[in-house]
C-alpha positions in Angstrom: 32.7 82.8 -0.4 33.6 83.4 3.2 30.3 85.2 3.8 28.5 82.2 2.4 30.3 79.8 4.7 29.6 82.0 7.7 25.9 82.2 6.7 25.8 78.4 6.4 27.6 77.9 9.7 24.9 80.0 11.5 22.3 77.4 10.4 24.6 74.3 10.5 22.1 72.2 12.5 19.4 72.9 10.0 21.8 72.0 7.1 22.6 68.7 8.8 18.9 67.8 9.1 18.3 68.7 5.5 21.2 66.6 4.4 19.9 63.7 6.5 16.6 64.0 4.7 18.4 63.7 1.4 20.4 60.7 2.6 17.3 58.9 3.9 15.6 59.6 0.5 18.6 58.1 -1.3 18.7 55.1 1.1 15.0 54.4 0.4 15.6 54.6 -3.4 18.5 52.1 -3.1 16.9 49.6 -0.7 13.9 49.9 1.6 14.7 49.1 5.2 12.7 50.3 8.2 15.6 49.8 10.5 18.1 51.8 8.4 15.7 54.6 7.6 15.0 55.0 11.4 18.7 54.7 12.3 19.9 57.3 9.7 17.2 59.6 10.9 18.2 59.3 14.6 21.9 59.7 13.6 21.2 62.9 11.7 19.1 64.4 14.5 21.7 63.6 17.1 24.4 65.1 14.8 22.4 68.3 14.5 21.8 68.4 18.3 25.6 67.9 19.0 26.5 70.6 16.5 24.0 73.0 18.1 25.4 72.4 21.6 29.0 72.7 20.3 28.1 76.1 18.7 26.4 77.3 21.9 29.5 76.5 24.0 31.8 78.0 21.4 33.5 74.7 20.4 32.4 75.2 16.8 32.0 78.6 15.1 28.4 79.9 15.1 28.7 82.0 11.9 27.1 85.3 11.2 23.3 86.0 11.2 21.6 86.6 7.9 18.6 88.6 6.8 16.1 85.8 7.1 17.3 83.9 10.2 19.1 84.6 13.5 20.4 81.9 15.9 20.4 83.6 19.2 20.0 82.2 22.7 16.2 82.0 22.3 16.6 80.0 19.0 19.2 77.7 20.4 17.1 76.7 23.4 14.0 76.1 21.3 15.8 74.2 18.6 17.4 72.0 21.2 13.9 71.1 22.6 12.6 70.5 19.0 15.5 68.1 18.2 15.0 66.2 21.5 11.3 66.0 21.0 11.7 64.8 17.4 14.2 62.1 18.5 11.7 60.9 21.1 8.9 60.8 18.5 11.1 58.8 16.1 11.8 56.3 18.8 8.1 55.8 19.5 7.3 55.7 15.8 9.8 52.9 15.1 8.0 50.5 17.4 4.5 51.7 16.5 4.8 51.2 12.8 7.0 48.1 13.0 4.0 45.9 12.2 2.6 48.1 9.5 2.3 45.9 6.3 2.8 48.8 4.0 5.9 51.0 3.5 7.2 52.7 6.6 10.3 54.5 5.4 8.6 57.7 4.1 7.4 58.5 7.6 10.9 59.4 8.7 11.4 61.5 5.6 8.3 63.5 6.4 9.4 63.8 10.1 12.8 65.1 9.1 11.4 67.7 6.8 8.8 68.8 9.3 11.6 69.0 12.0 13.6 71.2 9.6 10.7 73.5 9.3 10.3 73.7 13.0 14.0 74.5 13.5 13.8 77.3 11.0 10.6 78.7 12.6 12.5 79.1 15.9 15.0 81.5 14.2 13.0 83.2 11.5 13.2 87.0 11.6 11.5 87.9 8.3 7.9 87.4 7.0 9.2 85.4 4.1 11.1 83.0 6.3 8.1 83.0 8.7 5.8 81.6 6.0 8.4 79.3 4.3 9.4 77.7 7.6 5.7 77.3 8.8 4.7 75.6 5.6 7.8 73.4 5.7 6.5 72.2 9.1 2.8 71.9 8.1 2.9 70.2 4.7 4.6 67.0 5.8 2.2 66.9 8.8 -0.7 66.2 6.5 1.0 63.0 5.3 2.1 62.0 8.8 -1.4 62.4 10.3 -2.9 60.2 7.5 0.0 57.7 7.5 -2.0 54.9 9.0 -4.2 55.1 6.0 -6.1 51.8 6.7 -7.8 53.7 9.5 -10.6 56.0 8.4 -10.0 58.3 11.4 -6.3 58.7 10.4 -7.3 59.8 6.9 -10.0 62.1 8.4 -7.4 63.6 10.7 -5.0 64.4 7.8 -7.8 65.8 5.6 -9.2 68.1 8.4 -5.8 69.4 9.2 -5.1 70.0 5.5 -8.3 72.0 4.9 -8.2 74.0 8.1 -4.5 74.6 8.0 -4.8 75.9 4.5 -7.4 78.4 5.6 -5.2 79.6 8.4 -2.3 79.9 6.0 -4.4 82.0 3.7 -5.4 84.3 6.6 -1.7 84.6 7.5 -0.7 85.6 4.0 -3.5 88.2 3.8 -2.3 89.7 7.1 1.2 89.8 5.7 0.0 91.5 2.6 -1.8 94.2 4.6 1.3 94.8 6.7 3.6 95.0 3.7 1.3 97.3 1.8 1.2 99.6 4.7 4.9 99.6 5.7 6.8 98.4 2.7 9.1 96.2 4.8 9.1 92.5 5.7 11.8 92.2 8.4 10.6 91.8 12.0 12.9 94.6 13.4 12.0 96.9 10.5 8.3 96.4 11.2 8.9 97.3 14.8 10.7 100.5 13.9 7.9 101.4 11.5 5.4 100.9 14.3 7.4 102.9 16.9 8.0 105.8 14.5 4.3 106.1 13.7 4.6 104.9 10.1 1.9 102.2 10.6 -1.8 102.8 10.0 -5.0 100.9 10.6 -4.0 98.5 7.8 -1.1 97.4 9.9 -3.3 96.7 12.9 -5.8 94.7 10.6 -2.9 92.7 9.2 -1.5 92.1 12.6 -4.8 90.8 14.0 -5.2 88.5 11.0 -1.8 87.1 11.6 -2.5 86.6 15.3 -5.7 84.7 14.4 -3.7 82.4 12.1 -1.0 81.9 14.8 -3.8 81.1 17.3 -5.1 78.4 15.0 -1.7 76.8 14.6 -1.3 76.9 18.4 -4.9 75.5 18.8 -5.7 78.4 21.0 -9.4 79.1 21.6 -11.7 80.1 19.9 -9.7 78.6 17.0 -9.3 75.2 18.5 -12.2 73.2 17.0 -9.9 71.0 14.9 -7.6 69.8 17.7 -9.6 67.0 19.2 -10.5 65.3 16.0 -7.0 65.6 14.6 -5.4 64.3 17.8 -7.9 61.4 18.1 -7.4 60.3 14.5 -3.6 60.7 14.3 -1.3 57.8 15.0 -0.1 58.1 18.6 3.6 59.0 17.8 2.4 61.6 15.2 0.1 63.1 17.8 3.1 63.3 20.1 5.0 65.1 17.4 2.1 67.5 16.8 1.8 68.2 20.5 5.5 68.8 21.1 7.6 69.8 18.1 4.8 71.7 16.3 3.7 73.5 19.4 7.2 74.5 20.6 8.1 75.8 17.1 4.9 77.7 16.6 5.1 79.3 20.0 8.8 80.3 19.5 8.0 81.9 16.2 4.9 83.7 17.6 6.9 85.1 20.6 9.7 86.4 18.4 7.3 87.9 15.8 5.0 89.5 18.3 7.7 91.0 20.6 10.2 92.0 17.9 7.6 93.8 15.7 6.2 95.5 18.8 2.7 94.3 17.9 2.2 93.6 21.6 2.0 97.4 22.1 -1.1 97.7 19.9 -4.3 98.3 21.9 -6.2 96.1 19.4 -3.7 93.2 20.0 -4.1 93.6 23.8 -7.8 93.0 23.6 -7.5 90.0 21.2 -4.8 88.4 23.4 -7.0 88.7 26.5 -9.9 87.0 24.6 -7.6 84.2 23.5 -6.2 83.6 26.9 -9.5 83.6 28.7 -11.2 81.4 26.1 -8.4 79.0 25.9 -8.1 78.4 29.7 -11.9 78.1 30.3 -13.0 76.3 27.1 -10.0 74.0 27.1 -10.5 72.8 30.7 -14.3 72.6 30.5 -14.3 70.6 27.3 -11.7 68.2 28.6 -13.9 67.4 31.6 -16.5 65.7 29.3 -14.0 63.5 27.5 -13.8 59.7 27.9 -11.1 59.4 25.1 -7.6 60.0 26.5 -6.3 61.6 23.2 -9.2 64.0 23.0 -8.7 64.8 26.7 -5.0 65.6 26.1 -6.0 67.7 23.0 -8.4 69.9 25.0 -5.8 70.1 27.8 -3.3 71.5 25.3 -5.7 74.3 24.5 -5.7 75.3 28.2 -1.9 75.0 28.4 -1.4 77.4 25.4 -3.6 79.8 27.4 -1.3 79.5 30.4 1.8 80.1 28.4 0.4 83.2 26.7 -0.3 84.7 30.2 3.4 85.4 30.5 3.4 87.3 27.1 0.5 89.4 28.3 2.2 90.2 31.6 5.8 91.0 30.8 5.9 91.3 27.0 9.4 90.8 25.5 10.8 89.6 28.9 8.5 86.6 28.7 10.7 84.7 26.2 12.5 82.7 28.9 9.4 81.9 30.9 7.4 80.7 27.8 10.3 78.7 26.5 10.6 76.9 29.8 6.9 76.3 29.9 6.7 74.9 26.4 9.8 72.7 27.0 8.2 71.0 30.0 4.9 70.8 28.2 6.6 69.1 25.2 8.3 66.5 27.4 5.1 65.8 29.3 3.1 65.4 26.2 5.7 63.0 24.8 5.4 61.0 28.0 1.6 60.8 27.9 1.4 60.0 24.2 4.3 57.6 24.7 2.2 55.5 27.1 -0.6 55.5 24.6 1.8 54.4 21.9 3.2 51.5 24.0 -0.3 50.4 24.9 -1.5 50.6 21.3 0.9 48.9 18.9 4.6 48.7 19.6 6.6 45.7 20.6 3.5 43.4 20.4 3.6 40.0 19.0 2.8 40.0 15.3 -0.9 39.4 14.6 -1.9 39.8 18.3 -3.7 43.1 17.7 -4.6 45.1 14.6 -2.9 48.4 14.1 -6.4 49.7 13.1 -7.1 50.4 16.8 -5.4 52.4 19.5 -5.6 52.3 23.3 -7.1 55.8 23.5 -10.3 55.1 25.5 -10.1 55.5 29.2 -11.7 52.1 29.8 -8.6 50.4 28.3 -6.5 51.8 31.2 -8.8 50.4 34.0 -6.6 48.7 36.5 -3.4 49.2 34.6 -1.5 49.6 37.8 -2.0 45.9 38.8 -0.4 44.6 35.6 2.0 47.4 34.5 2.9 49.3 37.7 6.0 51.1 36.3 4.1 52.2 33.1 1.3 53.4 35.4 3.8 55.4 37.4 5.1 57.1 34.2 1.6 58.1 33.1 0.8 59.2 36.7 3.8 61.6 36.7 2.9 63.0 33.3 -0.7 63.7 34.5 0.5 65.2 37.8 2.9 67.5 35.9 0.2 68.6 33.5 -2.0 69.3 36.5 0.8 71.4 38.1 1.2 69.3 41.3 4.3 70.1 43.4 7.6 68.1 42.9 6.9 67.9 39.2 8.4 70.2 36.5 4.8 71.3 35.5 4.3 72.8 38.9 7.5 75.0 38.5 6.5 76.2 35.1 3.0 77.2 36.3 4.5 78.9 39.3 6.7 80.9 37.0 3.7 81.9 34.8 1.8 83.0 37.9 4.8 84.9 39.2 5.2 86.7 35.9 1.6 87.7 35.9 1.8 89.1 39.4 5.1 90.8 38.4 3.3 92.4 35.5 0.4 93.5 37.7 -2.0 91.2 35.9 -3.6 89.7 39.0 -6.7 88.6 37.1 -4.5 86.5 34.8 -3.0 84.8 37.8 -6.5 84.0 39.0 -7.3 82.5 35.6 -4.3 80.2 35.8 -5.2 79.1 39.3 -8.9 78.6 38.4 -8.0 76.7 35.2 -5.6 74.5 37.1 -8.3 73.7 39.7 -10.7 72.6 36.9 -8.0 70.6 35.2 -7.2 68.7 38.3 -10.6 67.2 38.2 -10.2 65.4 34.9 -6.6 64.4 35.5 -7.7 62.8 38.8 -10.4 61.0 36.9 -7.8 59.4 34.7 -5.7 58.5 37.7 -8.5 56.8 39.5 -9.1 54.7 36.4 -5.5 53.5 36.5 -5.9 52.1 40.1 -9.3 50.5 39.9 -10.0 46.8 39.8 -8.5 45.4 36.6 -10.7 44.2 33.7 -11.0 40.5 33.0 -10.7 41.0 29.2 -7.8 43.1 28.0 -8.2 44.8 24.5 -4.8 46.4 24.7 -1.7 46.0 26.8 1.9 46.9 26.7 4.6 44.3 26.1 5.8 42.8 29.3 9.4 43.9 28.4 8.5 47.4 27.3 11.0 48.9 29.8 14.0 47.5 28.0 13.0 48.7 24.5 14.0 52.0 23.0 10.6 53.6 23.4 10.3 52.4 27.0 13.7 53.6 28.0 13.0 57.0 26.5 9.8 57.2 28.5 11.7 56.4 31.7 14.3 59.1 30.9 11.5 61.7 30.3 9.9 60.8 33.6 13.2 61.2 35.4 13.6 64.6 33.9 10.1 65.7 34.9 10.8 64.7 38.5 14.4 66.1 38.5 13.3 69.5 37.3 10.4 69.5 39.6 12.7 69.0 42.7 15.7 70.9 41.4 14.4 73.5 38.9 17.5 75.7 38.9 19.1 74.0 36.0 16.1 74.4 33.7 15.6 78.0 34.9 19.2 78.9 34.2 19.0 77.4 30.7 15.7 79.2 30.0 17.3 82.4 31.2 19.7 82.2 28.3 16.7 82.2 25.9 17.0 85.9 25.0 15.7 87.4 21.8 18.3 89.6 20.1 
């Protein structure tokens, strides 16, 4: 009994999120209320975050690790980012779907289940928990992407992600099957020992490559990125923010733990595949983003390049890259929430009922022409997000790119540092193109516009807080670097 309690305490934040999902489900069954569904969701996520922090500082017992999951410093850091990002997306979703004429409550149920999967991914140490947590994240995403079902693009987004994600999951399972058939073990550490002791054969390498391909798809890394632009464009803006932040952070955390703990990074075959993925992601992501006139598609291709930047640290310093990559993904998640948050505020939330249809979104660049002259503060928010994504000094994005370049030089991968610098230079061109659109002469006819009191609403306040964090960590990065330094894989 004591052992069971200790095992549950080690995953207490995840248990809280699971119980919150059950409570929200029961609340929906008793009486539908958009306000209470959203409120209960936010309360549960906050309770999980507080519990996680209390365990990290020793206020609450952390329990003992089990065979499937381990909550170490790496997991704590990434779970905290996942919970914060999920809270931000819930805040945006509340305003966005407020005018939806159909049921809204199930969205929060799906978001809670997907967040639970993401949290479990950050601490999975076994191939069984790897797949279980990944599917727990992915399956609710199909419904979330297609939630604005009156829009054909939203349905298309959900369907494309369903079909292609299922293909990636099948590839992942086949890779696991090859690895298990060759070694007879499923734990990450046991797989690493088998590889170090020479018990692995070519079937292990084949399975590892298949799993890396599936991971690259989930991360939208090139050349497995073809789905990302259509899915981002069709998804409701808050769901796109969730996919760009929570999903990416969780998948990267799981990938780093799996690849470094199992020692797959030491395989020559993996080294070649990783170089291909990094080079293709940085070049294709940036070059394809240049051509876009749709802001969501531009951010989608930009995400491909940023995954390439983050993986440079893994290539350069291996297992020591956990802190650098965690910091990079944390800042990228916050920045993505900020950028998609502006799109959300411009698209649907806080508008007068009947003013605009939820069937459209402010995702085209022409909708932002002259935004500065009518919404200067909102323009400043989007400007900071774009400058951070571009890696301009005095933003958090600059510090994370600097750390990636530093790690590549430290690992004697000078060509990788040049790739990051070249990709950043290309990326600057399309980020500046968006910025020039913001400060041009305003349009006479406005198809979309944010509410004039957006800054005192929950979603607007959240965006202002995110912007303040991006500036703060850009000027004083020591706090974030110290926290990321605790993200150590045990």
